[in-house]
C-alpha positions, -999 to +999 in steps of 0.1 A: +001+000-001+030+024+005+037+022-032+000+033-037+006+063-014+036+076-031+020+070-065-011+090-052+014+119-038+029+121-073-004+123-090-017+148-068+015+168-073+009+166-109-025+178-106-018+204-084+012+221-103+006+212-138-023+234-148-010+263-130+024+260-144+012+263-180-011+291-170+020+310-155+043+301-185+015+316-208+020+349-187+055+350-194+065+340-158+100+323-156+100+285-149+109+285-112+086+312-104+059+296-124+062+263-104+062+280-072+029+301-081+014+272-101-009+258-072-028+291-068-039+290-107-046+255-105-070+258-074-089+283-095-090+265-126-102+234-108-131+256-090-141+270-121-143+237-142-161+218-109-187+246-109-194+247-147-192+208-149-228+200-132-243+229-150-237+214-184-242+181-174-205+168-171-198+142-145-165+151-125-136+128-126-097+131-129-104+127-170-130+154-171-117+180-148-080+176-144-070+165-182-089+196-197-075+220-169-039+206-181-043+206-218-059+239-224-032+261-207-006+239-221-017+246-255-021+282-249+014+285-232+029+266-262+014+289-287+023+319-269+056+311-264+065+300-301+042+326-317+054+358-300+085+375-309+088+392-276+109+368-255+106+388-221+091+370-193+073+386-167+097+398-141+080+384-107+106+390-078+124+357-075+135+356-114+141+394-115+158+401-081+169+369-062+180+347-090+194+375-112+184+357-142+207+325-133+183+295-141+207+270-126+208+289-092+169+291-093+165+255-098+190+248-071+171+267-048+141+251-056+156+218-050+168+227-017+136+239-005+117+209-020+144+185-006+142+199+029+104+198+030+102+162+017+129+151+044+109+170+072+076+156+061+088+121+058+104+120+093+077+139+110+046+129+094+046+098+069+072+077+091+046+081+121+015+069+102+004+036+112-002+024+075-008+050+049-046+047+050-047+055+088-065+086+097-070+109+128-104+103+142-111+137+153-140+160+148-135+179+114-121+147+099-157+134+098-167+163+075-136+160+055-138+123+045-174+122+039-169+152+017-143+138-004-161+106-007-195+123-016-175+139-046-161+107-058-194+090-055-217+117-070-194+130-099-201+166-085-170+183-073-188+216-070-181+236-037-212+256-043-234+225-036-213+203-009-230+178+011-223+143+027-255+132+009-246+138-028-257+109-048-294+108-059-296+076-039-283+096-007-306+126-015-336+101-014-331+096+023-309+123+036-320+134+071-310+169+057-332+179+026-322+209+007-289+214+029-264+215+000-243+249+002-211+266-003-181+253+014-143+262+005-135+227-009-102+234-029-085+206-005-114+181-010-113+187-049-077+177-049-083+147-027-113+135-049-091+140-082-063+116-064-088+091-056-106+092-092-071+087-108-054+063-084-084+043-071-067+047-037-088+046-005-101+083+007-080+081+038-048+073+018-054+098-006-059+125+022-027+115+036-008+118+003-024+153-004-014+165+032+023+154+028+022+171-005+009+203+009+035+203+037+066+189+019+062+209-015+035+234-014+045+254+016+082+253+011+080+265-027+056+291-017+077+304+008+108+302-015+092+332-037+083+350-005+120+347+007+134+355-026+110+387-027+118+399+009+156+393+009+168+401-029+206+392-033+209+379+002+213+341-008+226+330+025+192+342+041+170+327+013+188+294+017+183+293+054+146+296+048+146+263+032+156+249+068+131+270+087+100+268+066+086+238+084+105+244+120+074+258+138+056+230+156+024+252+156+024+255+118+018+236+097+016+208+122-011+221+144-035+220+114-025+183+108-032+173+143-057+196+157-092+198+140-077+185+118-080+219+098-066+205+065-084+231+041-068+256+063-035+243+061-037+244+022-049+280+023-021+291+044+007+272+024-007+294-007-005+326+012+031+337+009+029+332-029-002+355-030+015+379-012+045+382-036+019+387-065+005+419-043+039+431-037+050+429-074+023+452-084+043+482-067+078+475-080+095+507-088+107+496-123+074+478-133+057+487-166+021+491-170+019+459-187+037+440-158+014+460-130-018+448-149-005+412-150+004+410-116-031+427-106-046+399-125-024+370-109-030+387-073-069+385-078-066+349-090-047+342-059-071+359-035-099+336-053-077+305-046-073+316-009-112+320-008-118+284-024-095+268+001-102+287+034-114+323+033-098+332+067-064+333+048-074+362+030-077+382+064-041+367+073-028+379+042-044+413+050-025+411+084+007+404+068+002+433+039-010+460+060+026+475+070+038+467+034+007+489+022+016+517+048+050+520+037+043+516+001+019+546+005+047+564+023+071+559-004+049+567-033+039+601-015+073+614-027+057+620-062+031+644-046+039+682-052+037+690-016+063+663-008+091+686-019+084+711+008+073+690+034+085+652+028+083+640+063+045+654+068+039+640+033+051+602+043+035+604+077+003+615+061+001+589+032+009+563+058-018+572+081-045+573+054-034+540+042-038+525+076-072+544+080-085+527+046-072+493+060-090+498+092-122+510+074-123+479+053-116+458+084-146+473+103-169+472+071-161+434+071-166+429+109-200+444+105-208+424+073-240+402+079-225+373+061-195+372+085-215+373+118-216+336+125-179+333+120-169+366+138-190+357+170-180+321+173-164+320+206-132+300+217-128+311+255-095+324+264-071+298+279-041+317+291-035+343+316-021+377+300+016+369+313+013+333+302+003+342+267+030+367+263+056+340+273+042+314+250+041+336+221+080+348+226+091+311+232+071+301+199+049+275+221+017+296+212+001+274+240+001+244+215+035+227+217+065+228+242+087+260+239+109+260+210+139+281+227+164+279+200+139+289+173+127+315+195+161+331+198+164+332+160+129+347+156+141+374+182+175+378+165+156+383+132+130+406+145+156+429+159+176+429+128+145+436+107+133+465+129+168+480+127+168+477+086+143+500+067+141+475+040+128+446+063+110+468+092+076+463+075+072+426+078+087+427+115+057+447+121+037+421+104+049+396+128+042+418+156+007+427+145-004+389+142+015+381+176-007+406+192-038+394+178-029+360+188-019+373+223-057+390+225-071+356+214-054+337+239-059+357+269-090+380+267-127+377+260-152+400+248-157+426+221-120+434+212-111+397+208-139+393+183-129+424+166-094+416+162-096+376+160-132+369+148-123+364+113-104+332+125-134+322+146-113+335+176-096+299+173-063+305+191-044+277+169-054+297+136-043+330+147-011+314+163-003+295+130-006+330+113+019+344+137+042+315+132+039+317+094+049+353+095+079+344+119+094+321+092+114+350+074+124+364+107+137+330+118+157+327+085+173+361+090+182+352+126+197+317+118+217+333+089+231+360+114+237+336+142+252+309+121+275+336+105+286+349+141+292+312+151+314+306+119+335+337+127+339+328+164+349+294+154+375+305+129+388+330+152+394+303+177+410+282+151+434+310+141+441+315+178+451+277+180+475+278+149+451+259+128+437+265+093+402+281+096+374+266+076+357+287+046+332+312+064+306+299+038+310+260+048+314+268+085+282+290+085+262+263+066+275+235+090+263+259+121+231+264+107+225+224+100+236+219+136+210+244+147+183+228+127+190+192+142+184+206+177+153+224+166+139+193+150+154+169+177+129+143+193+121+142+229+145+125+250+154+115+288+180+128+310+190+094+327+183+099+365+169+135+361+138+140+339+123+138+305+126+165+279+100+172+256+107+191+225+085+208+202+090+182+174+090+153+197+056+163+208+045+167+173+058+132+163+043+115+194+008+131+182+009+119+148+021+085+158-007+084+188-036+097+165-030+073+136-025+043+158-048+014+147-042-004+180-050+020+205-086+028+219-104+047+193-137+057+184-137+034+155-111+009+164-095-021+143-121-047+154-148-022+144-135-018+111-131-056+107-168-058+117-177-033+093-160-052+064-181-081+074-213-059+072-203-047+039-203-083+024-239-087+039-256-055+031-259-043-005-242-014-016-275+007-023-289+000+011-292+027+038-280+017+074-293+035+104-265+042+129-256+064+159-227+085+146-213+092+179-202+055+182-176+058+155-198+052+126-195+089+117-166+080+100-178+050+081-193+066+049-158+086+041-136+059+054-151+027+038-181+040+015-207+024+039-241+040+034-249+052+066-279+072+074-262+096+101-231+112+086-229+143+109-224+145+147-242+178+154-272+202+142-299+178+154-325+201+170-359+215+168-349+246+153-326+229+124-335+216+091-335+180+100-363+161+084-393+148+108-386+113+099-351+116+111-362+131+146-388+103+149-359+075+141-331+088+164-354+094+193-377+065+191-363+037+168-364+012+197-402+016+195-403+002+160-426-027+168-452-005+187-451+028+171-467+034+137-449+068+131-416+053+138-422+023+114-434+050+087-403+069+091-381+040+085-401+028+056-400+066+042-360+062+040-361+027+029-339+013+058-337-024+064-307-024+088-293-009+119-255-008+130-245-008+165-209-006+174-207-001+211-239-017+227-242-012+263-212+015+267-236+043+282-220+041+316-199+071+322-212+090+290-200+126+291-174+121+317-138+125+315-132+087+314-155+084+285-136+073+253-160+055+233-183+083+217-181+116+204-202+135+228-206+171+236-207+173+274-234+198+277-257+177+254-256+145+275-290+151+291-305+156+256-296+120+246-302+129+210-293+092+198-313+076+227-337+058+201-309+038+187-290+034+217-319+016+235-318-010+211-306-045+222-310-083+214-341-085+232-358-053+215-390-064+195-388-055+160-349-063+156-335-095+146-297-103+148-276-106+116-242-102+127-229-103+162-194-099+175-185-086+212-204-053+218-212-050+178-245-057+162-258-057+128-297-059+131-324-064+105-357-045+112-389-066+110-415-042+095 
């Protein structure tokens, strides 16, 4: 199965990079920059193709979505590059500044970033999977797996009509009639294309796509940003390859909490989109280039919105200081600037800040965002502890990363002291302040600043960590150079032959990164030392273990395979989703009736039949209305995975069911939980330990 995993990862890479690469080449973007920026264009192409497909009656698959999205841009790029006598390429920053037109150097940097990314993702993530199709049994993953499965089963990949009940058969019995709606599904589309092309299981394709995002997409996106921020400073750009994945909170937090896979993709694309915006304001840019970069930036914003819209707000945080400094720079063209240059710069900067604040307030007040903005994650730290956790790069999610924090501190000091870099130093401070408010405050100000991220501390912390990557690279480069200088000074004083400065600095940087990525360890006779990446590796291993007690454990998976051999594929099976069966549709394609964990209330759009079934199915033999509801959905079977395990439900010791503590009295699944071997109207079809498959006698 591992061969299938790496094949799926390679196929997903082609799907994500090929369409956008040809789009960028058609727009005269140099090859390396075109590759780094390609995922943004590919996401938009797939979003357009999967939206149009259902309208014109084309069923989505890799052949009807990916192939046209690759072939058409490829043909246009080939025609433009051959037919035009103008051989000048669009000079986006990586090619025009950092690489100085030397393609070999550009490819070397690209290879360095990809190699570092693949090594890290292999050691931290892939190596710790308990099989290529293991998956995290956490809250959001029930939605992610089911959505990918629904895309594949229905042949409808449109993010405008996402639902876990997408096929005509599923719509005939869904508990949620008419619930299909917009959901940012760029990540789900890529997974579905991978499943369609390779025949891989949904969990395996999910792991392959996540490994691709972490190991290649984020590092290459960061490459164009690093090259843009540090033109001509090759050492800093090279250090960026070492630190792009060095923060335990991002991207690894999105992988192990939630999980927040779509947000991980959107944040991975964000650095590249930021470069497109900055390129619009280059001093030597022609009008044609500004127009092209403006179009590409709008495409990038669309890509972020299709992946996870909160990345647009994160990008706004990052670019706000850039906009202010750019406005101050452009004020020199004003007539009044000749007499009052300082006043003109300050006035232009303040106007730019006021414009950003006005847009922020307008969106904060927008009706369509209110449910997001006022979603509340309570504060979790004291003020002092929140500051300490941010400064130590823990962000209240992982153990402190002391050495990495030192590099960020050095880089921040260097950035604030240099007018060229000062703006993105302030970007990090702005993001860190939002994270601090999110961690330690409650109330209006918290929602004003952090509401666009659901006030979710992991999302705001990940934003700050992402903005800290360039600072960490700058700090690592300066620290490594200082260490190399001290080492050579010591060698000279000892009468030895000093090592070349560049070699010594590279060795020091690599040694520092070994410390940053070092796993947890014990000091014999003293204490256990938990490192940032030791904690992440342990979480990945634990969360993907197939032998630990889980909501859906190995024995239950085996039981479900036997169920699939008995129950026809087109037969709906009534289930209680909180016993682990919520994952079965996404994981194994079992046609379960209940595929969501929440939303069941009198004020929801749940069907009356569903309400009668989940509350009163055990009365099947005596209640005509329950029997009518079962017949209406065409169900014949009931699946129970944790029979008799209601003791301790809702307590801290309860590990068998997904359940919200404040809903334990409601017992929303009581009608299914009450069924046992003696309940009238149910006959045993399959029995093993506490697992049952019943056939209903109607």
